[in-house]
N, C-alpha and C positions, 0 to 999 in steps of 0.2 A: 490288406494287400489283396489285389484282385488275383484271380486264377492265372491270368496272363503274366502279371508281374512276378508271381511266385514261380511260374515255369521259367521265365527269363532269368530270375535270380539263381535258379539251380544250374543254369548253363553259364553263368558268369564266372570269370576267372580273373586273377590278378596278373598284371604284367609289370614287371620292374625293369626300368631302363636307367641308364646313367647318362647325364648330360651336364654340360657346363652351367653353373648357376646363373650366369648372365644371360645365356641362351634361354634358360627356363623362365627367368623373370620377364624377358622381352616377349617371349611367346605368350605367357600368361596375360600380359598387357594387351596384346593383339586379340587373343581369344576373348578376354573380358569385354573389350570394345565390341566384339561380335556377338556377345551375349551367351557365350558357351564357356565351360570350364575345360581344363586340360584333358580330363578323361573323355569328355565328349569330342573334343578336337582330335584326339588320337584315334578314337573309334571311327570318326569320319574319314580320317586318313586311311585306316585299315580297310574300311569298306570300299573306298575308292580304289585302293590298290587291288582288291579282289575284283571289282567291277572292270578295271582297265587291264587286269592281268599283268601288272607291273607297277612301277612308280606312277602315281597319278600326276606327274609333271615330268618335264624333260630333265634327264640326268646326263651330263656330258663332261668331258675332260676340258679343262680350261686351256690346255696347250694345243695349238693347232697341229693337224696331222702333216705328214711330209708334203703332200700335194698342196696344201694351203700355204705351208712355209715357202715352197718354191714359187707360188703365185705372188706372195708378199715380196719376196726377193726380186722377182721380175718387175713388179710394179715400182718398187723403189729404184731399181736401176733405170727404168724408163723415165722416171722423174728427173734424173740427173743427166740423161743422155740428150744432148742438144739436137741429135739427128732423129730422135723419136718423133713420129707424127703427132701433131696437136690438132684438136678439133674444138671449135667454139660452140658447135651445136650438135645435137644427136643426129640430126639429118645429115650433116656433113660426115659424121662418122659412118653412117650407113651407106652413104654414097661411095665412100672410100672402100668399104667392105664389099659392096656390090661390084666395084670395078676390079677387084682382085680375082 
């Protein structure tokens, strides 16, 4: 064992996590295809979390916020409103917006 590996081994620690067995198996298959084991993949995740100072990917709620829900409701009502303006091109839409 090299001096560097011995130093790293002294700093290593174990991390125990609980996960669903199907999730673990699916993740192992992905990581195996990438040529890494679960430990290496978790270490990559942890280092990326440190580097990005948060999750290394977007984390969001799947439920839209109030503003988005209102916009969805408005667009749905416009689809069923026969008096709502319709445009066949983007140019026509902008012409109408500029006229207002």
